[in-house]
Backbone of each chain as nested JSON, in Angstrom:
{
  "chains": [
    {"id": "A", "residues": [
      {"number": 1, "name": "MET", "atoms": {"N": [88.303, 138.139, 84.316], "CA": [87.599, 138.059, 83.02], "C": [86.128, 137.727, 83.26]}},
      {"number": 2, "name": "ASP", "atoms": {"N": [85.308, 138.429, 82.601], "CA": [83.864, 138.253, 82.826], "C": [83.295, 137.274, 81.808]}},
      {"number": 3, "name": "PHE", "atoms": {"N": [82.907, 136.07, 82.266], "CA": [82.333, 135.084, 81.359], "C": [80.811, 135.118, 81.342]}},
      {"number": 4, "name": "SER", "atoms": {"N": [80.261, 136.035, 82.107], "CA": [78.796, 136.025, 82.209], "C": [78.139, 136.893, 81.149]}},
      {"number": 5, "name": "SER", "atoms": {"N": [78.952, 137.678, 80.46], "CA": [78.336, 138.575, 79.463], "C": [78.038, 137.805, 78.187]}},
      {"number": 6, "name": "PRO", "atoms": {"N": [77.103, 138.291, 77.374], "CA": [76.739, 137.59, 76.135], "C": [77.919, 137.559, 75.166]}},
      {"number": 7, "name": "PRO", "atoms": {"N": [77.931, 136.605, 74.236], "CA": [79.059, 136.456, 73.314], "C": [79.255, 137.71, 72.485]}},
      {"number": 8, "name": "ALA", "atoms": {"N": [80.516, 138.023, 72.268], "CA": [80.833, 139.232, 71.519], "C": [80.392, 139.074, 70.072]}},
      {"number": 9, "name": "GLY", "atoms": {"N": [79.925, 140.152, 69.482], "CA": [79.588, 140.121, 68.064], "C": [78.236, 139.48, 67.796]}},
      {"number": 10, "name": "GLY", "atoms": {"N": [77.584, 138.916, 68.84], "CA": [76.275, 138.287, 68.593], "C": [75.153, 139.224, 68.975]}},
      {"number": 11, "name": "SER", "atoms": {"N": [73.922, 138.759, 68.813], "CA": [72.786, 139.602, 69.167], "C": [72.502, 139.516, 70.657]}},
      {"number": 12, "name": "GLY", "atoms": {"N": [73.298, 138.72, 71.409], "CA": [73.071, 138.552, 72.826], "C": [72.356, 137.246, 73.12]}},
      {"number": 13, "name": "VAL", "atoms": {"N": [71.791, 136.583, 72.079], "CA": [71.14, 135.289, 72.292], "C": [72.179, 134.198, 72.106]}},
      {"number": 14, "name": "ASN", "atoms": {"N": [72.367, 133.337, 73.113], "CA": [73.371, 132.289, 72.93], "C": [72.777, 131.12, 72.156]}},
      {"number": 15, "name": "ARG", "atoms": {"N": [73.64, 130.193, 71.782], "CA": [73.273, 129.129, 70.869], "C": [72.152, 128.247, 71.426]}},
      {"number": 16, "name": "ASP", "atoms": {"N": [72.23, 127.883, 72.707], "CA": [71.221, 127.0, 73.298], "C": [69.844, 127.647, 73.314]}},
      {"number": 17, "name": "GLU", "atoms": {"N": [69.832, 128.929, 73.643], "CA": [68.556, 129.657, 73.636], "C": [67.958, 129.661, 72.243]}},
      {"number": 18, "name": "LEU", "atoms": {"N": [68.823, 129.89, 71.264], "CA": [68.364, 129.944, 69.877], "C": [67.767, 128.607, 69.471]}},
      {"number": 19, "name": "MET", "atoms": {"N": [68.476, 127.515, 69.799], "CA": [67.99, 126.188, 69.43], "C": [66.652, 125.893, 70.115]}},
      {"number": 20, "name": "ASP", "atoms": {"N": [66.535, 126.291, 71.376], "CA": [65.264, 126.089, 72.084], "C": [64.136, 126.874, 71.44]}},
      {"number": 21, "name": "GLN", "atoms": {"N": [64.452, 128.11, 71.049], "CA": [63.442, 128.943, 70.396], "C": [62.975, 128.303, 69.103]}},
      {"number": 22, "name": "VAL", "atoms": {"N": [63.931, 127.832, 68.319], "CA": [63.596, 127.198, 67.04], "C": [62.719, 125.968, 67.284]}},
      {"number": 23, "name": "LYS", "atoms": {"N": [63.13, 125.143, 68.249], "CA": [62.351, 123.936, 68.533], "C": [60.928, 124.257, 68.947]}},
      {"number": 24, "name": "SER", "atoms": {"N": [60.747, 125.28, 69.763], "CA": [59.376, 125.562, 70.204], "C": [58.56, 126.218, 69.099]}},
      {"number": 25, "name": "GLN", "atoms": {"N": [59.203, 127.0, 68.222], "CA": [58.493, 127.535, 67.057], "C": [57.972, 126.402, 66.186]}},
      {"number": 26, "name": "ILE", "atoms": {"N": [58.835, 125.406, 65.975], "CA": [58.453, 124.257, 65.157], "C": [57.297, 123.506, 65.802]}},
      {"number": 27, "name": "ALA", "atoms": {"N": [57.375, 123.3, 67.119], "CA": [56.309, 122.588, 67.821], "C": [54.985, 123.331, 67.698]}},
      {"number": 28, "name": "ILE", "atoms": {"N": [55.04, 124.638, 67.817], "CA": [53.826, 125.451, 67.697], "C": [53.239, 125.329, 66.292]}},
      {"number": 29, "name": "ALA", "atoms": {"N": [54.111, 125.399, 65.292], "CA": [53.649, 125.289, 63.907], "C": [52.963, 123.955, 63.664]}},
      {"number": 30, "name": "ASN", "atoms": {"N": [53.528, 122.88, 64.209], "CA": [52.92, 121.56, 64.042], "C": [51.582, 121.462, 64.744]}},
      {"number": 31, "name": "ALA", "atoms": {"N": [51.489, 122.022, 65.933], "CA": [50.225, 122.008, 66.675], "C": [49.158, 122.772, 65.902]}},
      {"number": 32, "name": "GLN", "atoms": {"N": [49.55, 123.9, 65.315], "CA": [48.598, 124.701, 64.541], "C": [48.101, 123.943, 63.325]}},
      {"number": 33, "name": "GLU", "atoms": {"N": [49.009, 123.25, 62.665], "CA": [48.611, 122.482, 61.486], "C": [47.635, 121.382, 61.879]}},
      {"number": 34, "name": "LEU", "atoms": {"N": [47.933, 120.679, 62.968], "CA": [47.05, 119.618, 63.442], "C": [45.667, 120.162, 63.759]}},
      {"number": 35, "name": "LEU", "atoms": {"N": [45.638, 121.283, 64.459], "CA": [44.385, 121.933, 64.827], "C": [43.554, 122.267, 63.598]}},
      {"number": 36, "name": "GLN", "atoms": {"N": [44.232, 122.836, 62.628], "CA": [43.548, 123.289, 61.421], "C": [42.957, 122.11, 60.658]}},
      {"number": 37, "name": "LYS", "atoms": {"N": [43.725, 121.04, 60.545], "CA": [43.237, 119.868, 59.832], "C": [42.104, 119.194, 60.576]}},
      {"number": 38, "name": "MET", "atoms": {"N": [42.237, 119.095, 61.882], "CA": [41.19, 118.495, 62.709], "C": [39.877, 119.248, 62.552]}},
      {"number": 39, "name": "SER", "atoms": {"N": [39.961, 120.564, 62.653], "CA": [38.751, 121.383, 62.521], "C": [38.111, 121.164, 61.166]}},
      {"number": 40, "name": "ASP", "atoms": {"N": [38.933, 121.152, 60.141], "CA": [38.451, 120.996, 58.782], "C": [37.749, 119.649, 58.599]}},
      {"number": 41, "name": "LYS", "atoms": {"N": [38.456, 118.565, 58.971], "CA": [37.911, 117.227, 58.776], "C": [36.642, 117.012, 59.6]}},
      {"number": 42, "name": "CYS", "atoms": {"N": [36.675, 117.461, 60.832], "CA": [35.559, 117.184, 61.74], "C": [34.356, 118.07, 61.439]}},
      {"number": 43, "name": "PHE", "atoms": {"N": [34.618, 119.236, 60.932], "CA": [33.491, 120.061, 60.458], "C": [32.787, 119.346, 59.31]}},
      {"number": 44, "name": "LYS", "atoms": {"N": [33.598, 118.833, 58.384], "CA": [33.037, 118.145, 57.222], "C": [32.213, 116.933, 57.637]}},
      {"number": 45, "name": "LYS", "atoms": {"N": [32.745, 116.172, 58.622], "CA": [32.063, 114.937, 59.015], "C": [30.828, 115.191, 59.872]}},
      {"number": 46, "name": "CYS", "atoms": {"N": [30.89, 116.212, 60.692], "CA": [29.913, 116.32, 61.784], "C": [28.866, 117.42, 61.625]}},
      {"number": 47, "name": "VAL", "atoms": {"N": [29.224, 118.433, 60.872], "CA": [28.262, 119.533, 60.71], "C": [27.739, 119.486, 59.284]}},
      {"number": 48, "name": "THR", "atoms": {"N": [26.685, 118.716, 59.102], "CA": [26.174, 118.53, 57.747], "C": [25.264, 119.685, 57.336]}},
      {"number": 49, "name": "LYS", "atoms": {"N": [24.383, 120.078, 58.272], "CA": [23.514, 121.217, 57.967], "C": [23.72, 122.27, 59.056]}},
      {"number": 50, "name": "PRO", "atoms": {"N": [24.546, 123.269, 58.787], "CA": [24.865, 124.246, 59.834], "C": [23.612, 124.95, 60.344]}},
      {"number": 51, "name": "GLY", "atoms": {"N": [23.436, 124.929, 61.677], "CA": [22.293, 125.601, 62.294], "C": [22.734, 126.884, 62.957]}},
      {"number": 52, "name": "THR", "atoms": {"N": [21.97, 127.316, 63.902], "CA": [22.303, 128.576, 64.571], "C": [23.296, 128.379, 65.71]}},
      {"number": 53, "name": "SER", "atoms": {"N": [23.564, 127.102, 66.064], "CA": [24.616, 126.779, 67.025], "C": [24.994, 125.316, 66.855]}},
      {"number": 54, "name": "LEU", "atoms": {"N": [26.088, 124.905, 67.51], "CA": [26.472, 123.491, 67.481], "C": [25.62, 122.745, 68.495]}},
      {"number": 55, "name": "ASP", "atoms": {"N": [24.76, 121.84, 68.026], "CA": [23.94, 121.102, 68.989], "C": [24.755, 119.989, 69.641]}},
      {"number": 56, "name": "ASN", "atoms": {"N": [24.111, 119.3, 70.613], "CA": [24.823, 118.291, 71.418], "C": [25.406, 117.166, 70.583]}},
      {"number": 57, "name": "SER", "atoms": {"N": [24.635, 116.675, 69.629], "CA": [25.121, 115.556, 68.83], "C": [26.3, 115.982, 67.965]}},
      {"number": 58, "name": "GLU", "atoms": {"N": [26.256, 117.19, 67.479], "CA": [27.38, 117.706, 66.686], "C": [28.631, 117.815, 67.552]}},
      {"number": 59, "name": "GLN", "atoms": {"N": [28.474, 118.314, 68.759], "CA": [29.627, 118.452, 69.652], "C": [30.207, 117.096, 70.005]}},
      {"number": 60, "name": "LYS", "atoms": {"N": [29.332, 116.122, 70.27], "CA": [29.81, 114.775, 70.581], "C": [30.544, 114.186, 69.391]}},
      {"number": 61, "name": "CYS", "atoms": {"N": [29.982, 114.398, 68.223], "CA": [30.605, 113.899, 66.996], "C": [31.984, 114.507, 66.801]}},
      {"number": 62, "name": "ILE", "atoms": {"N": [32.073, 115.827, 67.016], "CA": [33.359, 116.511, 66.837], "C": [34.398, 115.984, 67.825]}},
      {"number": 63, "name": "ALA", "atoms": {"N": [33.983, 115.779, 69.074], "CA": [34.907, 115.25, 70.086], "C": [35.423, 113.874, 69.693]}},
      {"number": 64, "name": "MET", "atoms": {"N": [34.505, 113.001, 69.258], "CA": [34.915, 111.665, 68.814], "C": [35.835, 111.758, 67.605]}},
      {"number": 65, "name": "CYS", "atoms": {"N": [35.449, 112.618, 66.698], "CA": [36.214, 112.788, 65.464], "C": [37.638, 113.218, 65.766]}},
      {"number": 66, "name": "MET", "atoms": {"N": [37.802, 114.132, 66.725], "CA": [39.139, 114.592, 67.1], "C": [39.988, 113.435, 67.597]}},
      {"number": 67, "name": "ASP", "atoms": {"N": [39.394, 112.591, 68.46], "CA": [40.136, 111.434, 68.975], "C": [40.512, 110.481, 67.853]}},
      {"number": 68, "name": "ARG", "atoms": {"N": [39.585, 110.251, 66.944], "CA": [39.868, 109.351, 65.824], "C": [40.938, 109.944, 64.909]}},
      {"number": 69, "name": "TYR", "atoms": {"N": [40.917, 111.239, 64.739], "CA": [41.941, 111.859, 63.912], "C": [43.315, 111.675, 64.531]}},
      {"number": 70, "name": "MET", "atoms": {"N": [43.405, 111.82, 65.86], "CA": [44.677, 111.567, 66.555], "C": [45.103, 110.123, 66.394]}},
      {"number": 71, "name": "ASP", "atoms": {"N": [44.136, 109.186, 66.534], "CA": [44.445, 107.773, 66.305], "C": [45.031, 107.583, 64.911]}},
      {"number": 72, "name": "ALA", "atoms": {"N": [44.368, 108.181, 63.937], "CA": [44.812, 108.049, 62.548], "C": [46.214, 108.63, 62.382]}},
      {"number": 73, "name": "TRP", "atoms": {"N": [46.428, 109.784, 62.951], "CA": [47.73, 110.451, 62.86], "C": [48.831, 109.543, 63.421]}},
      {"number": 74, "name": "ASN", "atoms": {"N": [48.549, 108.932, 64.558], "CA": [49.538, 108.045, 65.182], "C": [49.81, 106.808, 64.338]}},
      {"number": 75, "name": "ILE", "atoms": {"N": [48.761, 106.242, 63.75], "CA": [48.946, 105.074, 62.893], "C": [49.802, 105.434, 61.688]}},
      {"number": 76, "name": "VAL", "atoms": {"N": [49.463, 106.554, 61.065], "CA": [50.224, 106.993, 59.881], "C": [51.687, 107.233, 60.258]}},
      {"number": 77, "name": "SER", "atoms": {"N": [51.904, 107.913, 61.361], "CA": [53.264, 108.215, 61.805], "C": [54.063, 106.946, 62.04]}},
      {"number": 78, "name": "ARG", "atoms": {"N": [53.456, 105.989, 62.745], "CA": [54.113, 104.725, 63.06], "C": [54.406, 103.938, 61.783]}},
      {"number": 79, "name": "THR", "atoms": {"N": [53.398, 103.818, 60.924], "CA": [53.545, 103.039, 59.696], "C": [54.617, 103.64, 58.797]}},
      {"number": 80, "name": "TYR", "atoms": {"N": [54.575, 104.958, 58.653], "CA": [55.543, 105.631, 57.798], "C": [56.954, 105.457, 58.33]}},
      {"number": 81, "name": "SER", "atoms": {"N": [57.104, 105.63, 59.641], "CA": [58.412, 105.488, 60.27], "C": [58.971, 104.083, 60.094]}},
      {"number": 82, "name": "THR", "atoms": {"N": [58.125, 103.077, 60.326], "CA": [58.547, 101.684, 60.155], "C": [58.965, 101.416, 58.714]}},
      {"number": 83, "name": "ARG", "atoms": {"N": [58.173, 101.921, 57.785], "CA": [58.458, 101.711, 56.371], "C": [59.779, 102.369, 55.973]}},
      {"number": 84, "name": "LEU", "atoms": {"N": [60.018, 103.57, 56.463], "CA": [61.272, 104.268, 56.196], "C": [62.456, 103.436, 56.669]}},
      {"number": 85, "name": "GLN", "atoms": {"N": [62.347, 102.87, 57.879], "CA": [63.432, 102.056, 58.408], "C": [63.657, 100.834, 57.537]}},
      {"number": 86, "name": "ARG", "atoms": {"N": [62.574, 100.256, 57.059], "CA": [62.676, 99.097, 56.192], "C": [63.378, 99.468, 54.891]}},
      {"number": 87, "name": "GLU", "atoms": {"N": [63.003, 100.605, 54.316], "CA": [63.634, 101.044, 53.073], "C": [65.122, 101.288, 53.288]}},
      {"number": 88, "name": "ARG", "atoms": {"N": [65.457, 101.919, 54.427], "CA": [66.87, 102.21, 54.706], "C": [67.651, 100.928, 54.893]}},
      {"number": 89, "name": "GLY", "atoms": {"N": [66.998, 99.918, 55.486], "CA": [67.669, 98.651, 55.708], "C": [68.069, 97.963, 54.422]}},
      {"number": 90, "name": "LYS", "atoms": {"N": [67.365, 98.325, 53.321], "CA": [67.668, 97.671, 52.049], "C": [68.921, 98.234, 51.408]}},
      {"number": 91, "name": "ILE", "atoms": {"N": [69.258, 99.482, 51.785], "CA": [70.395, 100.147, 51.123], "C": [71.716, 99.507, 51.548]}}
    ]},
    {"id": "B", "residues": [
      {"number": 1, "name": "MET", "atoms": {"N": [91.23, 136.444, 73.288], "CA": [90.526, 135.191, 73.628], "C": [89.233, 135.123, 72.82]}},
      {"number": 2, "name": "ASP", "atoms": {"N": [88.943, 133.951, 72.29], "CA": [87.704, 133.77, 71.517], "C": [86.49, 133.977, 72.397]}},
      {"number": 3, "name": "SER", "atoms": {"N": [85.438, 134.507, 71.845], "CA": [84.196, 134.627, 72.605], "C": [83.532, 133.253, 72.654]}},
      {"number": 4, "name": "PHE", "atoms": {"N": [83.169, 132.823, 73.857], "CA": [82.566, 131.501, 73.992], "C": [81.137, 131.523, 73.502]}},
      {"number": 5, "name": "GLY", "atoms": {"N": [80.746, 130.479, 72.784], "CA": [79.343, 130.363, 72.394], "C": [78.983, 131.22, 71.199]}},
      {"number": 6, "name": "SER", "atoms": {"N": [79.985, 131.826, 70.585], "CA": [79.662, 132.63, 69.402], "C": [79.197, 131.722, 68.266]}},
      {"number": 7, "name": "ASN", "atoms": {"N": [78.209, 132.166, 67.538], "CA": [77.696, 131.349, 66.448], "C": [78.481, 131.514, 65.169]}},
      {"number": 8, "name": "ALA", "atoms": {"N": [79.175, 132.623, 65.047], "CA": [79.845, 132.88, 63.773], "C": [81.334, 132.749, 63.945]}},
      {"number": 9, "name": "GLY", "atoms": {"N": [81.964, 132.06, 63.051], "CA": [83.43, 131.977, 63.037], "C": [84.011, 133.161, 62.293]}},
      {"number": 10, "name": "ALA", "atoms": {"N": [85.253, 133.071, 61.988], "CA": [85.943, 134.21, 61.362], "C": [85.322, 134.555, 60.009]}},
      {"number": 11, "name": "GLY", "atoms": {"N": [84.921, 133.515, 59.267], "CA": [84.405, 133.78, 57.918], "C": [82.897, 133.987, 57.916]}},
      {"number": 12, "name": "GLY", "atoms": {"N": [82.276, 134.05, 59.092], "CA": [80.832, 134.198, 59.143], "C": [80.108, 132.889, 58.919]}},
      {"number": 13, "name": "GLN", "atoms": {"N": [80.822, 131.76, 58.957], "CA": [80.187, 130.451, 58.77], "C": [79.42, 130.054, 60.016]}},
      {"number": 14, "name": "ILE", "atoms": {"N": [78.404, 129.235, 59.827], "CA": [77.667, 128.677, 60.956], "C": [78.51, 127.569, 61.579]}},
      {"number": 15, "name": "ASP", "atoms": {"N": [78.528, 127.507, 62.93], "CA": [79.372, 126.49, 63.559], "C": [78.772, 125.106, 63.322]}},
      {"number": 16, "name": "PRO", "atoms": {"N": [79.604, 124.065, 63.39], "CA": [79.168, 122.706, 63.03], "C": [77.986, 122.206, 63.863]}},
      {"number": 17, "name": "GLN", "atoms": {"N": [77.954, 122.559, 65.149], "CA": [76.859, 122.065, 65.982], "C": [75.53, 122.661, 65.539]}},
      {"number": 18, "name": "MET", "atoms": {"N": [75.576, 123.941, 65.185], "CA": [74.382, 124.627, 64.69], "C": [73.95, 124.02, 63.363]}},
      {"number": 19, "name": "GLN", "atoms": {"N": [74.925, 123.782, 62.51], "CA": [74.673, 123.176, 61.204], "C": [73.966, 121.841, 61.379]}},
      {"number": 20, "name": "HIS", "atoms": {"N": [74.505, 121.022, 62.277], "CA": [73.915, 119.706, 62.515], "C": [72.508, 119.819, 63.062]}},
      {"number": 21, "name": "PHE", "atoms": {"N": [72.326, 120.774, 63.953], "CA": [70.997, 121.013, 64.541], "C": [69.987, 121.373, 63.458]}},
      {"number": 22, "name": "ILE", "atoms": {"N": [70.388, 122.285, 62.566], "CA": [69.49, 122.726, 61.487], "C": [69.124, 121.55, 60.599]}},
      {"number": 23, "name": "GLU", "atoms": {"N": [70.119, 120.739, 60.25], "CA": [69.841, 119.591, 59.385], "C": [68.895, 118.601, 60.056]}},
      {"number": 24, "name": "ALA", "atoms": {"N": [69.128, 118.335, 61.33], "CA": [68.282, 117.393, 62.07], "C": [66.844, 117.903, 62.166]}},
      {"number": 25, "name": "GLU", "atoms": {"N": [66.687, 119.173, 62.494], "CA": [65.345, 119.737, 62.628], "C": [64.623, 119.776, 61.29]}},
      {"number": 26, "name": "THR", "atoms": {"N": [65.368, 120.075, 60.229], "CA": [64.77, 120.102, 58.886], "C": [64.244, 118.735, 58.507]}},
      {"number": 27, "name": "GLN", "atoms": {"N": [65.037, 117.714, 58.808], "CA": [64.615, 116.353, 58.487], "C": [63.379, 115.951, 59.299]}},
      {"number": 28, "name": "LYS", "atoms": {"N": [63.401, 116.296, 60.582], "CA": [62.249, 116.003, 61.443], "C": [61.0, 116.682, 60.91]}},
      {"number": 29, "name": "GLN", "atoms": {"N": [61.15, 117.909, 60.461], "CA": [60.01, 118.67, 59.977], "C": [59.469, 118.103, 58.672]}},
      {"number": 30, "name": "ARG", "atoms": {"N": [60.379, 117.624, 57.827], "CA": [59.959, 116.989, 56.587], "C": [59.082, 115.784, 56.904]}},
      {"number": 31, "name": "PHE", "atoms": {"N": [59.503, 115.012, 57.891], "CA": [58.744, 113.848, 58.332], "C": [57.361, 114.268, 58.84]}},
      {"number": 32, "name": "GLN", "atoms": {"N": [57.337, 115.257, 59.71], "CA": [56.066, 115.758, 60.26], "C": [55.119, 116.191, 59.151]}},
      {"number": 33, "name": "GLN", "atoms": {"N": [55.65, 116.947, 58.192], "CA": [54.823, 117.449, 57.111], "C": [54.216, 116.312, 56.313]}},
      {"number": 34, "name": "LEU", "atoms": {"N": [55.018, 115.292, 56.074], "CA": [54.519, 114.153, 55.327], "C": [53.427, 113.436, 56.092]}},
      {"number": 35, "name": "VAL", "atoms": {"N": [53.596, 113.267, 57.383], "CA": [52.569, 112.607, 58.195], "C": [51.274, 113.419, 58.179]}},
      {"number": 36, "name": "HIS", "atoms": {"N": [51.4, 114.736, 58.281], "CA": [50.204, 115.59, 58.195], "C": [49.462, 115.36, 56.883]}},
      {"number": 37, "name": "GLY", "atoms": {"N": [50.213, 115.42, 55.796], "CA": [49.608, 115.273, 54.477], "C": [48.999, 113.899, 54.258]}},
      {"number": 38, "name": "LEU", "atoms": {"N": [49.738, 112.855, 54.686], "CA": [49.256, 111.491, 54.503], "C": [48.018, 111.218, 55.353]}},
      {"number": 39, "name": "THR", "atoms": {"N": [48.024, 111.717, 56.573], "CA": [46.852, 111.53, 57.438], "C": [45.624, 112.161, 56.791]}},
      {"number": 40, "name": "ASP", "atoms": {"N": [45.829, 113.341, 56.238], "CA": [44.755, 114.043, 55.527], "C": [44.22, 113.192, 54.374]}},
      {"number": 41, "name": "THR", "atoms": {"N": [45.117, 112.789, 53.492], "CA": [44.731, 112.012, 52.314], "C": [44.061, 110.7, 52.693]}},
      {"number": 42, "name": "CYS", "atoms": {"N": [44.673, 109.978, 53.635], "CA": [44.151, 108.667, 53.999], "C": [42.843, 108.772, 54.783]}},
      {"number": 43, "name": "TRP", "atoms": {"N": [42.68, 109.838, 55.504], "CA": [41.399, 110.086, 56.195], "C": [40.272, 110.146, 55.181]}},
      {"number": 44, "name": "GLU", "atoms": {"N": [40.505, 110.846, 54.08], "CA": [39.495, 110.94, 53.033], "C": [39.161, 109.579, 52.444]}},
      {"number": 45, "name": "LYS", "atoms": {"N": [40.182, 108.735, 52.349], "CA": [39.978, 107.43, 51.717], "C": [39.405, 106.389, 52.666]}},
      {"number": 46, "name": "CYS", "atoms": {"N": [39.699, 106.507, 53.947], "CA": [39.456, 105.397, 54.872], "C": [38.36, 105.641, 55.906]}},
      {"number": 47, "name": "MET", "atoms": {"N": [38.057, 106.884, 56.173], "CA": [37.183, 107.18, 57.293], "C": [35.749, 107.387, 56.843]}},
      {"number": 48, "name": "ASP", "atoms": {"N": [34.822, 106.616, 57.441], "CA": [33.413, 106.891, 57.171], "C": [32.875, 107.814, 58.258]}},
      {"number": 49, "name": "ARG", "atoms": {"N": [32.209, 107.208, 59.216], "CA": [31.62, 107.989, 60.279], "C": [32.45, 107.822, 61.548]}},
      {"number": 50, "name": "PRO", "atoms": {"N": [32.878, 108.909, 62.186], "CA": [33.69, 108.779, 63.401], "C": [32.909, 108.064, 64.497]}},
      {"number": 51, "name": "SER", "atoms": {"N": [33.558, 107.08, 65.131], "CA": [32.897, 106.396, 66.251], "C": [33.805, 106.373, 67.459]}},
      {"number": 52, "name": "THR", "atoms": {"N": [33.492, 105.498, 68.412], "CA": [34.214, 105.545, 69.681], "C": [35.623, 104.971, 69.592]}},
      {"number": 53, "name": "LYS", "atoms": {"N": [35.888, 104.214, 68.551], "CA": [37.266, 103.806, 68.298], "C": [37.428, 103.446, 66.824]}},
      {"number": 54, "name": "LEU", "atoms": {"N": [38.694, 103.371, 66.389], "CA": [38.989, 102.956, 65.02], "C": [38.873, 101.447, 64.93]}},
      {"number": 55, "name": "ASP", "atoms": {"N": [37.96, 100.969, 64.098], "CA": [37.849, 99.512, 63.986], "C": [38.99, 98.949, 63.138]}},
      {"number": 56, "name": "GLY", "atoms": {"N": [39.13, 97.637, 63.186], "CA": [40.248, 96.957, 62.532], "C": [40.337, 97.244, 61.063]}},
      {"number": 57, "name": "ARG", "atoms": {"N": [39.185, 97.281, 60.397], "CA": [39.168, 97.492, 58.955], "C": [39.69, 98.873, 58.598]}},
      {"number": 58, "name": "THR", "atoms": {"N": [39.271, 99.873, 59.382], "CA": [39.717, 101.247, 59.128], "C": [41.209, 101.392, 59.399]}},
      {"number": 59, "name": "GLU", "atoms": {"N": [41.652, 100.767, 60.493], "CA": [43.068, 100.829, 60.815], "C": [43.913, 100.194, 59.705]}},
      {"number": 60, "name": "THR", "atoms": {"N": [43.455, 99.052, 59.221], "CA": [44.149, 98.389, 58.113], "C": [44.194, 99.294, 56.891]}},
      {"number": 61, "name": "CYS", "atoms": {"N": [43.092, 99.981, 56.65], "CA": [43.027, 100.897, 55.5], "C": [44.099, 101.972, 55.607]}},
      {"number": 62, "name": "PHE", "atoms": {"N": [44.26, 102.529, 56.808], "CA": [45.292, 103.558, 56.993], "C": [46.679, 103.008, 56.737]}},
      {"number": 63, "name": "VAL", "atoms": {"N": [46.955, 101.822, 57.288], "CA": [48.27, 101.206, 57.09], "C": [48.519, 100.976, 55.602]}},
      {"number": 64, "name": "ASN", "atoms": {"N": [47.541, 100.374, 54.938], "CA": [47.682, 100.131, 53.5], "C": [47.872, 101.422, 52.722]}},
      {"number": 65, "name": "CYS", "atoms": {"N": [47.135, 102.424, 53.124], "CA": [47.195, 103.724, 52.441], "C": [48.616, 104.281, 52.465]}},
      {"number": 66, "name": "VAL", "atoms": {"N": [49.247, 104.234, 53.64], "CA": [50.618, 104.741, 53.77], "C": [51.576, 103.925, 52.912]}},
      {"number": 67, "name": "GLU", "atoms": {"N": [51.473, 102.599, 53.033], "CA": [52.371, 101.713, 52.287], "C": [52.209, 101.914, 50.781]}},
      {"number": 68, "name": "ARG", "atoms": {"N": [50.986, 101.976, 50.318], "CA": [50.738, 102.135, 48.881], "C": [51.174, 103.51, 48.388]}},
      {"number": 69, "name": "PHE", "atoms": {"N": [51.08, 104.493, 49.247], "CA": [51.548, 105.819, 48.85], "C": [53.051, 105.798, 48.6]}},
      {"number": 70, "name": "ILE", "atoms": {"N": [53.776, 105.113, 49.496], "CA": [55.226, 105.025, 49.311], "C": [55.553, 104.202, 48.073]}},
      {"number": 71, "name": "ASP", "atoms": {"N": [54.808, 103.12, 47.871], "CA": [54.992, 102.34, 46.643], "C": [54.783, 103.219, 45.414]}},
      {"number": 72, "name": "THR", "atoms": {"N": [53.746, 104.046, 45.472], "CA": [53.45, 104.929, 44.345], "C": [54.578, 105.912, 44.094]}},
      {"number": 73, "name": "SER", "atoms": {"N": [55.097, 106.511, 45.174], "CA": [56.217, 107.444, 45.033], "C": [57.415, 106.759, 44.402]}},
      {"number": 74, "name": "ASN", "atoms": {"N": [57.722, 105.551, 44.862], "CA": [58.851, 104.81, 44.295], "C": [58.61, 104.486, 42.83]}},
      {"number": 75, "name": "PHE", "atoms": {"N": [57.395, 104.068, 42.532], "CA": [57.039, 103.716, 41.155], "C": [57.228, 104.918, 40.239]}},
      {"number": 76, "name": "VAL", "atoms": {"N": [56.682, 106.066, 40.678], "CA": [56.788, 107.29, 39.888], "C": [58.244, 107.644, 39.643]}},
      {"number": 77, "name": "LEU", "atoms": {"N": [59.047, 107.584, 40.706], "CA": [60.459, 107.912, 40.597], "C": [61.172, 106.978, 39.63]}},
      {"number": 78, "name": "ASN", "atoms": {"N": [60.956, 105.678, 39.8], "CA": [61.64, 104.696, 38.947], "C": [61.263, 104.867, 37.483]}},
      {"number": 79, "name": "ARG", "atoms": {"N": [59.979, 105.077, 37.253], "CA": [59.534, 105.186, 35.862], "C": [60.077, 106.465, 35.22]}},
      {"number": 80, "name": "LEU", "atoms": {"N": [60.076, 107.553, 35.965], "CA": [60.649, 108.8, 35.457], "C": [62.119, 108.635, 35.139]}},
      {"number": 81, "name": "GLN", "atoms": {"N": [62.814, 107.934, 36.035], "CA": [64.249, 107.745, 35.831], "C": [64.512, 106.911, 34.58]}},
      {"number": 82, "name": "SER", "atoms": {"N": [63.682, 105.865, 34.362], "CA": [63.924, 105.026, 33.194], "C": [63.561, 105.77, 31.914]}},
      {"number": 83, "name": "LYS", "atoms": {"N": [62.533, 106.612, 31.998], "CA": [62.186, 107.422, 30.817], "C": [63.299, 108.408, 30.492]}},
      {"number": 84, "name": "ALA", "atoms": {"N": [63.881, 108.965, 31.55], "CA": [64.97, 109.921, 31.331], "C": [66.141, 109.215, 30.661]}},
      {"number": 85, "name": "GLY", "atoms": {"N": [66.328, 107.947, 31.051], "CA": [67.427, 107.184, 30.477], "C": [67.252, 106.947, 28.992]}},
      {"number": 86, "name": "THR", "atoms": {"N": [66.021, 106.696, 28.553], "CA": [65.804, 106.41, 27.138], "C": [65.705, 107.689, 26.301]}},
      {"number": 87, "name": "GLY", "atoms": {"N": [65.758, 108.83, 26.965], "CA": [65.695, 110.087, 26.23], "C": [64.29, 110.53, 25.88]}},
      {"number": 88, "name": "GLU", "atoms": {"N": [63.289, 109.789, 26.413], "CA": [61.908, 110.184, 26.149], "C": [61.582, 111.513, 26.797]}},
      {"number": 89, "name": "LEU", "atoms": {"N": [62.174, 111.669, 28.021], "CA": [61.979, 112.93, 28.742], "C": [63.056, 113.908, 28.336]}},
      {"number": 90, "name": "HIS", "atoms": {"N": [62.695, 115.132, 28.042], "CA": [63.724, 116.074, 27.656], "C": [64.338, 116.681, 28.91]}}
    ]}
  ]
}
């Protein structure tokens, strides 16, 4: 009996592969959202009068802004998670 | 002999492990989405000029922002529920 062939009746993708694909799609979507928000926020903060290129101070500002946005994201994530656990503990 | 690893049972139902996986990932994603949105909102409220680190006051603002947002959601829910009870809401 050949156990190496793909499952009968399926598209040939087994369950583990499918789950991995879904997980990486989700990870990509989250990374894209983070990127988009970072660009938006940091453009607003750092590029006040758009010139013909991003000057040095603007680039430095954007780099700092990105790090601060990650800091903020982590704080929000931690705080929200802790609060959720607290709410669940009350039930 | 049953095909191993098949996702569909006889009735075309999703197998329990897949079902559980979908539910877990959906919940995780809901959490992620909320963090994205809250970070966005609280950034507008708490962040002045980006510097080399988040100072204590700004960090506190973010924490408060998250907590107060959840308080607000609970408040809205409770008040809506009580209004529904009195028949004010159709």
